[in-house]
C-alpha atoms as a printed R data frame, in Angstrom:
    type eleno elety resid chain resno       x       y       z
1   ATOM     1    CA   MET     A     1 129.645  89.482  88.523
2   ATOM     2    CA   LYS     A     2 129.938  92.275  91.083
3   ATOM     3    CA   VAL     A     3 127.401  95.122  90.935
4   ATOM     4    CA   PHE     A     4 127.660  98.574  92.509
5   ATOM     5    CA   ILE     A     5 124.143  99.872  93.140
6   ATOM     6    CA   THR     A     6 123.686 103.440  94.291
7   ATOM     7    CA   GLY     A     7 120.560 104.492  96.170
8   ATOM     8    CA   GLY     A     8 119.828 100.894  97.054
9   ATOM     9    CA   ALA     A     9 118.186 101.745 100.373
10  ATOM    10    CA   GLY     A    10 115.442 103.743  98.666
11  ATOM    11    CA   PHE     A    11 112.152 102.552  97.249
12  ATOM    12    CA   ILE     A    12 113.041 101.294  93.772
13  ATOM    13    CA   GLY     A    13 116.644 100.492  94.668
14  ATOM    14    CA   SER     A    14 115.724  98.227  97.571
15  ATOM    15    CA   ASN     A    15 113.084  96.422  95.521
16  ATOM    16    CA   PHE     A    16 115.603  95.966  92.719
17  ATOM    17    CA   ILE     A    17 118.291  94.576  95.031
18  ATOM    18    CA   ARG     A    18 115.837  92.076  96.445
19  ATOM    19    CA   TYR     A    19 114.743  91.084  92.933
20  ATOM    20    CA   TRP     A    20 118.320  90.902  91.557
21  ATOM    21    CA   MET     A    21 119.492  88.667  94.392
22  ATOM    22    CA   ARG     A    22 116.716  86.215  93.586
23  ATOM    23    CA   ALA     A    23 117.319  86.358  89.835
24  ATOM    24    CA   HIS     A    24 121.148  86.326  90.052
25  ATOM    25    CA   PRO     A    25 122.034  84.510  93.298
26  ATOM    26    CA   GLN     A    26 125.729  84.194  92.404
27  ATOM    27    CA   CYS     A    27 126.136  87.944  91.934
28  ATOM    28    CA   GLU     A    28 127.790  90.161  94.549
29  ATOM    29    CA   ILE     A    29 126.151  93.489  95.412
30  ATOM    30    CA   ILE     A    30 127.572  96.638  96.972
31  ATOM    31    CA   ASN     A    31 124.738  98.906  98.062
32  ATOM    32    CA   PHE     A    32 126.014 102.497  98.250
33  ATOM    33    CA   ASP     A    33 123.546 104.909  99.820
34  ATOM    34    CA   LYS     A    34 123.690 108.247 101.623
35  ATOM    35    CA   LEU     A    35 120.681 107.339 103.806
36  ATOM    36    CA   THR     A    36 118.775 110.573 103.385
37  ATOM    37    CA   TYR     A    37 115.190 110.765 104.676
38  ATOM    38    CA   ALA     A    38 114.016 108.322 101.961
39  ATOM    39    CA   GLY     A    39 116.902 105.856 102.336
40  ATOM    40    CA   ASN     A    40 115.975 103.310 104.960
41  ATOM    41    CA   PRO     A    41 118.163 100.337 106.025
42  ATOM    42    CA   ALA     A    42 114.971  98.615 107.193
43  ATOM    43    CA   ASN     A    43 113.988  98.288 103.533
44  ATOM    44    CA   LEU     A    44 116.637  95.567 103.158
45  ATOM    45    CA   ALA     A    45 116.686  94.025 106.619
46  ATOM    46    CA   ASP     A    46 115.885  90.619 105.116
47  ATOM    47    CA   VAL     A    47 119.025  90.558 102.934
48  ATOM    48    CA   ALA     A    48 121.474  92.440 105.157
49  ATOM    49    CA   GLY     A    49 123.147  89.312 106.490
50  ATOM    50    CA   GLN     A    50 123.653  87.515 103.188
51  ATOM    51    CA   PRO     A    51 127.309  86.894 102.217
52  ATOM    52    CA   ASN     A    52 126.976  88.349  98.707
53  ATOM    53    CA   TYR     A    53 125.524  91.672  99.955
54  ATOM    54    CA   ARG     A    54 127.404  94.617 101.459
55  ATOM    55    CA   PHE     A    55 126.175  98.070 102.461
56  ATOM    56    CA   VAL     A    56 128.386 101.159 102.315
57  ATOM    57    CA   ARG     A    57 127.166 104.555 103.423
58  ATOM    58    CA   GLY     A    58 128.339 107.396 101.196
59  ATOM    59    CA   ASP     A    59 127.426 110.328  98.977
60  ATOM    60    CA   ILE     A    60 127.628 110.034  95.178
61  ATOM    61    CA   SER     A    61 128.561 113.717  94.914
62  ATOM    62    CA   ARG     A    62 131.783 113.069  96.877
63  ATOM    63    CA   PRO     A    63 134.478 111.419  94.697
64  ATOM    64    CA   GLU     A    64 136.393 110.156  97.731
65  ATOM    65    CA   ASP     A    65 133.289 108.333  99.004
66  ATOM    66    CA   VAL     A    66 132.623 106.697  95.647
67  ATOM    67    CA   LEU     A    67 136.183 105.610  94.888
68  ATOM    68    CA   SER     A    68 136.739 104.184  98.358
69  ATOM    69    CA   ALA     A    69 133.614 102.025  98.029
70  ATOM    70    CA   LEU     A    70 133.984 101.043  94.368
71  ATOM    71    CA   ASP     A    71 135.954  97.800  94.428
72  ATOM    72    CA   PRO     A    72 138.401  97.327  91.523
73  ATOM    73    CA   ASP     A    73 136.575  94.188  90.353
74  ATOM    74    CA   VAL     A    74 133.103  95.795  90.045
75  ATOM    75    CA   ASP     A    75 131.613  95.040  86.624
76  ATOM    76    CA   LEU     A    76 128.461  97.140  86.605
77  ATOM    77    CA   ILE     A    77 127.197 100.399  88.124
78  ATOM    78    CA   ILE     A    78 123.440 100.995  88.373
79  ATOM    79    CA   ASN     A    79 122.586 104.499  89.531
80  ATOM    80    CA   PHE     A    80 119.265 104.637  91.378
81  ATOM    81    CA   ALA     A    81 120.505 107.394  93.694
82  ATOM    82    CA   ALA     A    82 118.573 110.624  93.212
83  ATOM    83    CA   GLU     A    83 116.628 113.362  94.839
84  ATOM    84    CA   SER     A    84 113.301 112.488  93.252
85  ATOM    85    CA   HIS     A    85 110.339 114.378  94.702
86  ATOM    86    CA   VAL     A    86 109.114 117.259  92.542
87  ATOM    87    CA   ASP     A    87 107.713 119.230  95.488
88  ATOM    88    CA   ARG     A    88 111.081 119.143  97.235
89  ATOM    89    CA   SER     A    89 112.825 120.259  94.038
90  ATOM    90    CA   ILE     A    90 110.614 123.341  93.925
91  ATOM    91    CA   GLU     A    91 111.485 124.069  97.547
92  ATOM    92    CA   ASN     A    92 115.253 123.405  97.248
93  ATOM    93    CA   PRO     A    93 116.607 123.002  93.681
94  ATOM    94    CA   ALA     A    94 120.245 123.096  94.831
95  ATOM    95    CA   ALA     A    95 120.018 119.689  96.503
96  ATOM    96    CA   PHE     A    96 118.824 118.196  93.206
97  ATOM    97    CA   ILE     A    97 121.658 119.778  91.256
98  ATOM    98    CA   ARG     A    98 124.214 118.400  93.713
99  ATOM    99    CA   THR     A    99 122.942 114.812  93.746
100 ATOM   100    CA   ASN     A   100 121.324 114.373  90.344
101 ATOM   101    CA   ILE     A   101 123.901 116.254  88.249
102 ATOM   102    CA   THR     A   102 127.187 116.517  90.140
103 ATOM   103    CA   GLY     A   103 126.688 113.054  91.621
104 ATOM   104    CA   VAL     A   104 126.156 111.484  88.200
105 ATOM   105    CA   GLN     A   105 129.343 113.074  86.833
106 ATOM   106    CA   VAL     A   106 131.287 111.788  89.835
107 ATOM   107    CA   LEU     A   107 129.981 108.268  89.146
108 ATOM   108    CA   LEU     A   108 130.817 108.511  85.441
109 ATOM   109    CA   ASP     A   109 134.353 109.658  86.222
110 ATOM   110    CA   ALA     A   110 134.771 106.808  88.693
111 ATOM   111    CA   ALA     A   111 133.416 104.302  86.161
112 ATOM   112    CA   ARG     A   112 136.030 105.374  83.609
113 ATOM   113    CA   GLU     A   113 138.830 105.398  86.169
114 ATOM   114    CA   ARG     A   114 138.009 101.856  87.314
115 ATOM   115    CA   GLY     A   115 137.256 100.431  83.876
116 ATOM   116    CA   ILE     A   116 133.646  99.529  84.653
117 ATOM   117    CA   ASP     A   117 132.057  97.370  81.952
118 ATOM   118    CA   ARG     A   118 128.633  99.071  81.939
119 ATOM   119    CA   PHE     A   119 127.003 102.133  83.505
120 ATOM   120    CA   VAL     A   120 123.199 102.253  83.823
121 ATOM   121    CA   GLN     A   121 121.451 105.535  84.572
122 ATOM   122    CA   ILE     A   122 117.947 105.250  86.036
123 ATOM   123    CA   SER     A   123 115.990 108.193  84.663
124 ATOM   124    CA   THR     A   124 112.340 109.225  84.426
125 ATOM   125    CA   ASP     A   125 109.657 110.039  81.881
126 ATOM   126    CA   GLU     A   126 109.488 113.512  83.439
127 ATOM   127    CA   VAL     A   127 112.542 114.586  81.414
128 ATOM   128    CA   MET     A   128 110.243 114.633  78.365
129 ATOM   129    CA   GLY     A   129 107.837 117.185  79.804
130 ATOM   130    CA   SER     A   130 104.068 117.106  79.607
131 ATOM   131    CA   LEU     A   131 101.884 115.440  76.988
132 ATOM   132    CA   GLY     A   132  98.579 116.660  75.622
133 ATOM   133    CA   PRO     A   133  95.521 114.387  75.611
134 ATOM   134    CA   GLU     A   134  96.928 112.330  72.715
135 ATOM   135    CA   GLY     A   135 100.243 110.650  71.954
136 ATOM   136    CA   TYR     A   136 102.951 108.868  73.940
137 ATOM   137    CA   PHE     A   137 106.538 109.352  75.015
138 ATOM   138    CA   THR     A   138 109.101 107.295  73.113
139 ATOM   139    CA   GLU     A   139 112.866 107.091  73.184
140 ATOM   140    CA   GLU     A   140 112.928 109.747  70.437
141 ATOM   141    CA   SER     A   141 110.810 112.281  72.346
142 ATOM   142    CA   PRO     A   142 112.618 115.593  72.929
143 ATOM   143    CA   LEU     A   143 113.775 116.488  76.423
144 ATOM   144    CA   GLN     A   144 111.479 119.233  77.723
145 ATOM   145    CA   PRO     A   145 111.735 119.168  81.540
146 ATOM   146    CA   ASN     A   146 109.321 121.404  83.427
147 ATOM   147    CA   SER     A   147 110.440 121.103  87.059
148 ATOM   148    CA   PRO     A   148 113.809 121.455  88.782
149 ATOM   149    CA   TYR     A   149 113.721 117.701  89.423
150 ATOM   150    CA   ALA     A   150 113.055 116.868  85.768
151 ATOM   151    CA   ALA     A   151 115.690 119.364  84.633
152 ATOM   152    CA   SER     A   152 118.303 117.775  86.883
153 ATOM   153    CA   LYS     A   153 117.505 114.299  85.528
154 ATOM   154    CA   ALA     A   154 117.633 115.567  81.938
155 ATOM   155    CA   ALA     A   155 121.049 117.110  82.627
156 ATOM   156    CA   ALA     A   156 122.205 113.775  84.044
157 ATOM   157    CA   GLU     A   157 121.127 112.033  80.843
158 ATOM   158    CA   MET     A   158 123.197 114.480  78.801
159 ATOM   159    CA   LEU     A   159 126.257 113.752  80.920
160 ATOM   160    CA   VAL     A   160 125.750 109.997  80.451
161 ATOM   161    CA   ARG     A   161 125.322 110.468  76.712
162 ATOM   162    CA   ALA     A   162 128.491 112.580  76.566
163 ATOM   163    CA   SER     A   163 130.505 109.950  78.441
164 ATOM   164    CA   HIS     A   164 129.397 107.335  75.932
165 ATOM   165    CA   HIS     A   165 130.159 109.403  72.826
166 ATOM   166    CA   THR     A   166 133.313 111.145  74.042
167 ATOM   167    CA   PHE     A   167 134.991 108.466  76.127
168 ATOM   168    CA   GLY     A   168 133.413 105.265  74.790
169 ATOM   169    CA   LEU     A   169 131.879 104.312  78.146
170 ATOM   170    CA   ASP     A   170 129.272 101.555  77.800
171 ATOM   171    CA   THR     A   171 126.120 103.296  79.038
172 ATOM   172    CA   ILE     A   172 122.374 102.726  79.064
173 ATOM   173    CA   ILE     A   173 119.622 105.146  80.104
174 ATOM   174    CA   ILE     A   174 116.285 103.801  81.382
175 ATOM   175    CA   ARG     A   175 113.237 106.054  81.647
176 ATOM   176    CA   SER     A   176 110.149 104.816  83.444
177 ATOM   177    CA   GLY     A   177 106.637 105.819  84.332
178 ATOM   178    CA   ASN     A   178 105.485 106.155  87.929
179 ATOM   179    CA   CYS     A   179 106.494 103.121  89.985
180 ATOM   180    CA   TYR     A   180 104.525 102.029  93.031
181 ATOM   181    CA   GLY     A   181 104.699  99.159  95.497
182 ATOM   182    CA   PRO     A   182 106.224  98.180  98.858
183 ATOM   183    CA   TYR     A   183 108.712 100.356 100.758
184 ATOM   184    CA   GLN     A   184 107.850 103.655  99.007
185 ATOM   185    CA   PHE     A   185 108.285 106.675 101.247
186 ATOM   186    CA   PRO     A   186 104.874 108.269 101.886
187 ATOM   187    CA   GLU     A   187 105.496 111.601 100.226
188 ATOM   188    CA   LYS     A   188 104.556 110.144  96.829
189 ATOM   189    CA   LEU     A   189 100.901 109.880  95.850
190 ATOM   190    CA   ILE     A   190 100.085 106.218  96.414
191 ATOM   191    CA   PRO     A   191 101.824 105.564  99.766
192 ATOM   192    CA   LEU     A   192 100.719 108.979 101.041
193 ATOM   193    CA   MET     A   193  97.083 108.248 100.261
194 ATOM   194    CA   ILE     A   194  97.234 104.703 101.621
195 ATOM   195    CA   THR     A   195  98.821 105.676 104.910
196 ATOM   196    CA   ASN     A   196  96.601 108.724 105.400
197 ATOM   197    CA   ALA     A   197  93.479 106.707 104.641
198 ATOM   198    CA   MET     A   198  94.568 103.974 107.053
199 ATOM   199    CA   ASP     A   199  94.480 106.644 109.782
200 ATOM   200    CA   ASP     A   200  91.295 108.326 108.476
201 ATOM   201    CA   GLN     A   201  93.227 111.496 107.663
202 ATOM   202    CA   PRO     A   202  92.412 113.828 104.723
203 ATOM   203    CA   LEU     A   203  93.756 112.829 101.315
204 ATOM   204    CA   PRO     A   204  95.131 116.017  99.671
205 ATOM   205    CA   ILE     A   205  94.848 115.951  95.875
206 ATOM   206    CA   TYR     A   206  96.386 118.737  93.823
207 ATOM   207    CA   GLY     A   207  94.087 120.846  91.641
208 ATOM   208    CA   ASP     A   208  91.239 118.970  89.983
209 ATOM   209    CA   GLY     A   209  92.883 115.559  90.377
210 ATOM   210    CA   LEU     A   210  92.844 114.931  86.625
211 ATOM   211    CA   ASN     A   211  96.613 114.881  86.050
212 ATOM   212    CA   VAL     A   212  97.421 111.599  84.303
213 ATOM   213    CA   ARG     A   213 100.339 109.281  85.059
214 ATOM   214    CA   ASP     A   214 101.442 105.934  83.621
215 ATOM   215    CA   TRP     A   215 101.635 103.535  86.577
216 ATOM   216    CA   ILE     A   216 103.866 100.443  86.809
217 ATOM   217    CA   TYR     A   217 104.223  97.990  89.684
218 ATOM   218    CA   VAL     A   218 107.781  98.056  90.983
219 ATOM   219    CA   GLU     A   219 108.543  94.357  90.462
220 ATOM   220    CA   ASP     A   220 107.474  94.580  86.819
221 ATOM   221    CA   TYR     A   221 109.844  97.519  86.468
222 ATOM   222    CA   CYS     A   222 112.663  95.552  88.111
223 ATOM   223    CA   ARG     A   223 112.198  92.736  85.591
224 ATOM   224    CA   ALA     A   224 112.408  95.244  82.754
225 ATOM   225    CA   VAL     A   225 115.577  96.809  84.176
226 ATOM   226    CA   ASP     A   226 117.139  93.353  84.471
227 ATOM   227    CA   ALA     A   227 116.375  92.570  80.818
228 ATOM   228    CA   ILE     A   228 117.757  95.921  79.662
229 ATOM   229    CA   ILE     A   229 120.933  95.643  81.745
230 ATOM   230    CA   THR     A   230 121.761  92.138  80.615
231 ATOM   231    CA   ARG     A   231 120.648  92.359  76.970
232 ATOM   232    CA   GLY     A   232 120.425  96.060  76.094
233 ATOM   233    CA   ARG     A   233 122.586  97.779  73.523
234 ATOM   234    CA   SER     A   234 125.311 100.200  74.534
235 ATOM   235    CA   GLY     A   235 124.461 103.869  74.181
236 ATOM   236    CA   GLU     A   236 120.716 103.266  73.977
237 ATOM   237    CA   VAL     A   237 117.771 104.806  75.804
238 ATOM   238    CA   TYR     A   238 114.882 102.547  76.844
239 ATOM   239    CA   CYS     A   239 111.415 103.637  78.020
240 ATOM   240    CA   VAL     A   240 109.554 101.353  80.416
241 ATOM   241    CA   GLY     A   241 105.830 101.663  81.017
242 ATOM   242    CA   ALA     A   242 102.856  99.419  81.695
243 ATOM   243    CA   ARG     A   243 100.309 101.132  79.404
244 ATOM   244    CA   SER     A   244  98.345 101.943  82.547
245 ATOM   245    CA   GLU     A   245  97.219 105.570  82.454
246 ATOM   246    CA   LYS     A   246  95.166 106.771  85.404
247 ATOM   247    CA   THR     A   247  94.267 110.185  86.732
248 ATOM   248    CA   ASN     A   248  95.333 110.943  90.270
249 ATOM   249    CA   LEU     A   249  91.667 110.951  91.235
250 ATOM   250    CA   GLU     A   250  91.151 107.474  89.754
251 ATOM   251    CA   VAL     A   251  94.153 106.226  91.722
252 ATOM   252    CA   VAL     A   252  92.839 107.606  94.998
253 ATOM   253    CA   GLU     A   253  89.316 106.296  94.399
254 ATOM   254    CA   THR     A   254  90.766 102.829  93.737
255 ATOM   255    CA   LEU     A   255  92.705 102.967  97.008
256 ATOM   256    CA   LEU     A   256  89.642 104.051  98.975
257 ATOM   257    CA   ARG     A   257  87.697 101.138  97.557
258 ATOM   258    CA   LEU     A   258  90.420  98.649  98.453
259 ATOM   259    CA   LEU     A   259  90.701 100.113 101.966
260 ATOM   260    CA   ASN     A   260  86.925 100.367 102.411
261 ATOM   261    CA   LYS     A   261  87.224 104.044 103.296
262 ATOM   262    CA   PRO     A   262  84.797 106.875 102.429
263 ATOM   263    CA   ARG     A   263  85.284 109.218  99.493
264 ATOM   264    CA   SER     A   264  84.721 112.110 101.896
265 ATOM   265    CA   LEU     A   265  88.384 111.778 102.944
266 ATOM   266    CA   ILE     A   266  89.396 113.343  99.604
267 ATOM   267    CA   GLN     A   267  90.362 117.005  99.849
268 ATOM   268    CA   PHE     A   268  91.256 119.014  96.734
269 ATOM   269    CA   VAL     A   269  94.018 121.529  97.459
270 ATOM   270    CA   GLU     A   270  95.780 124.302  95.574
271 ATOM   271    CA   ASP     A   271  97.896 122.883  92.763
272 ATOM   272    CA   ARG     A   272 101.685 122.918  92.826
273 ATOM   273    CA   PRO     A   273 103.542 125.217  90.392
274 ATOM   274    CA   GLY     A   274 104.215 123.834  86.913
275 ATOM   275    CA   HIS     A   275 102.302 120.589  87.482
276 ATOM   276    CA   ASP     A   276 102.633 118.468  84.304
277 ATOM   277    CA   ARG     A   277  99.246 117.357  83.008
278 ATOM   278    CA   ARG     A   278  99.935 113.968  81.454
279 ATOM   279    CA   TYR     A   279 102.690 111.376  81.119
280 ATOM   280    CA   ALA     A   280 102.274 108.214  79.044
281 ATOM   281    CA   ILE     A   281 104.937 105.849  77.721
282 ATOM   282    CA   ASP     A   282 105.054 103.695  74.619
283 ATOM   283    CA   PRO     A   283 107.182 100.718  75.775
284 ATOM   284    CA   SER     A   284 107.232  99.051  72.340
285 ATOM   285    CA   LYS     A   285 111.035  99.063  72.086
286 ATOM   286    CA   VAL     A   286 111.450  97.111  75.337
287 ATOM   287    CA   GLU     A   287 108.601  94.765  74.418
288 ATOM   288    CA   ARG     A   288 110.034  94.125  70.961
289 ATOM   289    CA   GLU     A   289 113.690  93.672  71.924
290 ATOM   290    CA   PHE     A   290 113.279  91.691  75.153
291 ATOM   291    CA   GLY     A   291 109.773  90.196  75.067
292 ATOM   292    CA   TRP     A   292 109.050  91.958  78.361
293 ATOM   293    CA   ARG     A   293 105.462  92.499  79.502
294 ATOM   294    CA   PRO     A   294 104.144  93.589  82.909
295 ATOM   295    CA   GLN     A   295 102.736  90.732  84.950
296 ATOM   296    CA   GLU     A   296 100.567  92.896  87.204
297 ATOM   297    CA   THR     A   297  97.498  94.807  86.130
298 ATOM   298    CA   PHE     A   298  96.848  98.137  87.791
299 ATOM   299    CA   GLU     A   299  94.182  96.495  89.930
300 ATOM   300    CA   SER     A   300  96.321  93.527  91.046
301 ATOM   301    CA   GLY     A   301  99.370  95.713  91.694
302 ATOM   302    CA   MET     A   302  97.352  98.165  93.746
303 ATOM   303    CA   ALA     A   303  95.790  95.359  95.779
304 ATOM   304    CA   LYS     A   304  99.260  93.950  96.550
305 ATOM   305    CA   THR     A   305 100.506  97.409  97.500
306 ATOM   306    CA   VAL     A   306  97.612  98.173  99.844
307 ATOM   307    CA   HIS     A   307  98.014  94.769 101.495
308 ATOM   308    CA   TRP     A   308 101.728  95.395 102.053
309 ATOM   309    CA   TYR     A   309 101.163  98.711 103.829
310 ATOM   310    CA   GLN     A   310  98.352  97.240 105.906
311 ATOM   311    CA   THR     A   311 100.556  94.361 107.059
312 ATOM   312    CA   HIS     A   312 103.693  96.468 107.700
313 ATOM   313    CA   ARG     A   313 102.341  98.954 110.192
314 ATOM   314    CA   PRO     A   314 105.605  99.245 112.208
315 ATOM   315    CA   TRP     A   315 107.455 100.309 109.040
316 ATOM   316    CA   VAL     A   316 104.717 102.833 108.237
317 ATOM   317    CA   ASP     A   317 104.709 104.295 111.742
318 ATOM   318    CA   ALA     A   318 108.496 104.611 111.760
319 ATOM   319    CA   VAL     A   319 108.769 106.486 108.458
320 ATOM   320    CA   ARG     A   320 105.797 108.754 109.231
321 ATOM   321    CA   SER     A   321 107.343 110.097 112.417
322 ATOM   322    CA   GLY     A   322 109.706 113.006 112.986
323 ATOM   323    CA   ALA     A   323 110.947 114.717 109.840
324 ATOM   324    CA   TYR     A   324 108.058 113.355 107.770
325 ATOM   325    CA   ARG     A   325 105.466 115.124 109.914
326 ATOM   326    CA   GLU     A   326 107.295 118.440 109.590
327 ATOM   327    CA   TYR     A   327 107.614 118.020 105.820
328 ATOM   328    CA   TYR     A   328 103.955 117.080 105.383
329 ATOM   329    CA   GLN     A   329 102.832 120.183 107.228
330 ATOM   330    CA   ARG     A   330 105.185 122.357 105.165
331 ATOM   331    CA   MET     A   331 103.991 120.935 101.857
332 ATOM   332    CA   TYR     A   332 100.260 120.822 102.487
333 ATOM   333    CA   GLY     A   333  99.544 122.906 105.575
334 ATOM   334    CA   HIS     A   334  99.671 126.225 103.714
335 ATOM   335    CA   ARG     A   335  97.748 125.156 100.623
336 ATOM   336    CA   LYS     A   336  94.304 126.569 100.075
337 ATOM   337    CA   ILE     A   337  91.572 123.931 100.215
338 ATOM   338    CA   LEU     A   338  89.676 124.201  96.940
339 ATOM   339    CA   LYS     A   339  86.863 121.901  97.927
340 ATOM   340    CA   PRO     A   340  86.281 118.735  99.894
341 ATOM   341    CA   SER     A   341  84.990 115.669  98.081
342 ATOM   342    CA   HIS     A   342  81.462 114.411  98.619
């Protein structure tokens, strides 16, 4: 089998490639990535020289890039490529429309032109909006996106659905909760808090810190994606979660404990616009159809994640330089401090 993976130099994509190469050592992989700020070749330095792995730099929104890289004998496309940070989508929605909507249509067109056997769209629970204090997202939940990022991913799902129903393309959509683990760019909550705390810098938490997310360790997610790709039914949507709801404040307090850092580093700042209050996934469909269960608890996954960042300081220092510093100041420098923690 030959697999075309887009966005493979990013956080989840690079972890998935590493996992897939262990689980399917005879498979060939083409990693197609634009190498934006979050796409880092260093994330896959350990597999770069292997004979069944090839990297191609390109943009999924450019048909000529995609078709030139998509070998005629590719069997499977897995689309991890996306602009994915909500804050950035509020600042610049157009970039999200170009990559997350136009780019997906370009990939779908290319898949049909080349006769690809299966197309897998990596989506997010954010397309379903915000939950109240009760209930869970399922595959039947309505799409109610509340941010430009979520709206762009919901639009992508509609394009994938249309390609399946109109053209008969074999497609699968996978929605997940919040992944965390090694190689995540430190704009997202967990790597941002770990790397700031390592340097005794303030830990900015939006609002009251009580927004709830469903957290899943990235390798558990990769195992679920593998099961869905290889055994899932065409045209289906699958929701992947670890039944691990935590408030942002609980997450940060756990990290401080693991890092042996004081709670006084916490700094509550003005909330971002349209901040969804709660996400939570019911993964029963994946559990029932594939027998999948997460292997990591929240505590064990967080401990592994903290240890990785502590033992990969050169990687941390490299990604926190330059453009990251400018972005961090732009995102948090202007926000009103509501109160420090005590």
